[in-house]
C-alpha positions, 0 to 999 in steps of 0.5 A, spaced: 469 439 529 463 439 525 463 441 518 458 447 520 463 449 525 469 450 520 465 453 515 463 459 519 470 462 520 471 460 513 465 465 510 467 470 515 474 471 513 472 470 505 467 476 507 472 480 510 477 479 505 472 481 499 471 488 503 478 490 503 482 486 497 481 492 492 483 497 497 489 493 499 492 491 492 491 498 490 495 500 496 501 495 495 501 497 487 502 504 489 508 502 494 511 496 489 509 496 483 502 492 479 507 487 478 508 485 485 502 487 488 498 481 488 504 477 491 504 482 497 497 481 499 497 474 497 503 473 502 499 478 507 493 474 507 496 467 507 500 470 514 494 472 517 490 466 515 495 461 518 495 466 525 487 465 526 484 469 521 481 475 518 474 475 523 478 474 528 481 482 527 478 487 531 479 492 526 481 487 519 482 493 515 486 497 518 491 491 520 492 488 513 493 495 511 499 496 516 501 488 514 501 490 507 505 496 508 510 492 512 511 487 506 512 492 502 517 494 506 520 487 506 520 488 498 524 494 498 529 491 502 530 485 498 530 489 491 536 493 495 539 487 497 539 484 490 541 490 487 548 491 491 549 484 489 548 485 482 543 480 481 537 485 478 536 492 477 532 496 482 525 498 479 521 503 479 516 502 485 509 503 481 510 499 475 505 498 469 504 502 463 500 509 464 498 514 458 504 517 457 499 524 457 497 523 464 503 527 468 499 527 475 499 519 475 506 519 474 508 525 478 504 521 484 508 515 482 514 518 483 513 521 490 518 518 495 514 511 499 512 514 505 509 520 501 505 516 496 503 511 502 500 517 505 497 520 499 493 514 498 490 512 504 487 519 505 486 521 498 484 514 495 481 510 500 478 516 504 482 515 511 483 521 515 490 523 517 490 520 524 487 514 521 492 514 516 498 516 521 495 510 525 495 505 520 503 507 518 505 507 525 507 515 525 505 521 529 499 525 525 503 531 525 508 527 521 504 524 516 501 531 515 508 533 513 508 528 508 502 530 505 504 538 505 511 534 501 507 531 496 502 537 494 508 541 494 512 536 489 505 534 485 504 542 484 511 543 482 511 538 477 504 540 474 507 547 474 513 544 470 508 540 465 504 546 464 511 551 462 514 546 459 
């Protein structure tokens, strides 16, 4: 194989990765915390590259967001298993030190994982609810329910902050 034949897919893979890496990292941080986000994304990218590369995917962004979500689920399972075995305590899903006055960020971080994922995909990434449902592999009605519950919980939390 010529060097040009090997370089072209690598360049295409690199371009795809650069286009989606920030969204993947933010999505992973939203689900499992900033400390584990890079590991999740690295694992997903390594598996995908080992399976033939990023540029071969029909819609790399959707595929990789799904893969990140699945890997985050694996992280949760590992954390729960370790907690049951007494090896560690279960950490809050979203890590990092946020401004203590930023109640909205803390409220969003406290949402259950499905609601947090739906909120991130729709309000941060800009997916339509149908696209987000496709990524999360749930029905659009289910995703809309996650968004409704998330908005309701955030509103109640903000009301409590305002009245507190």
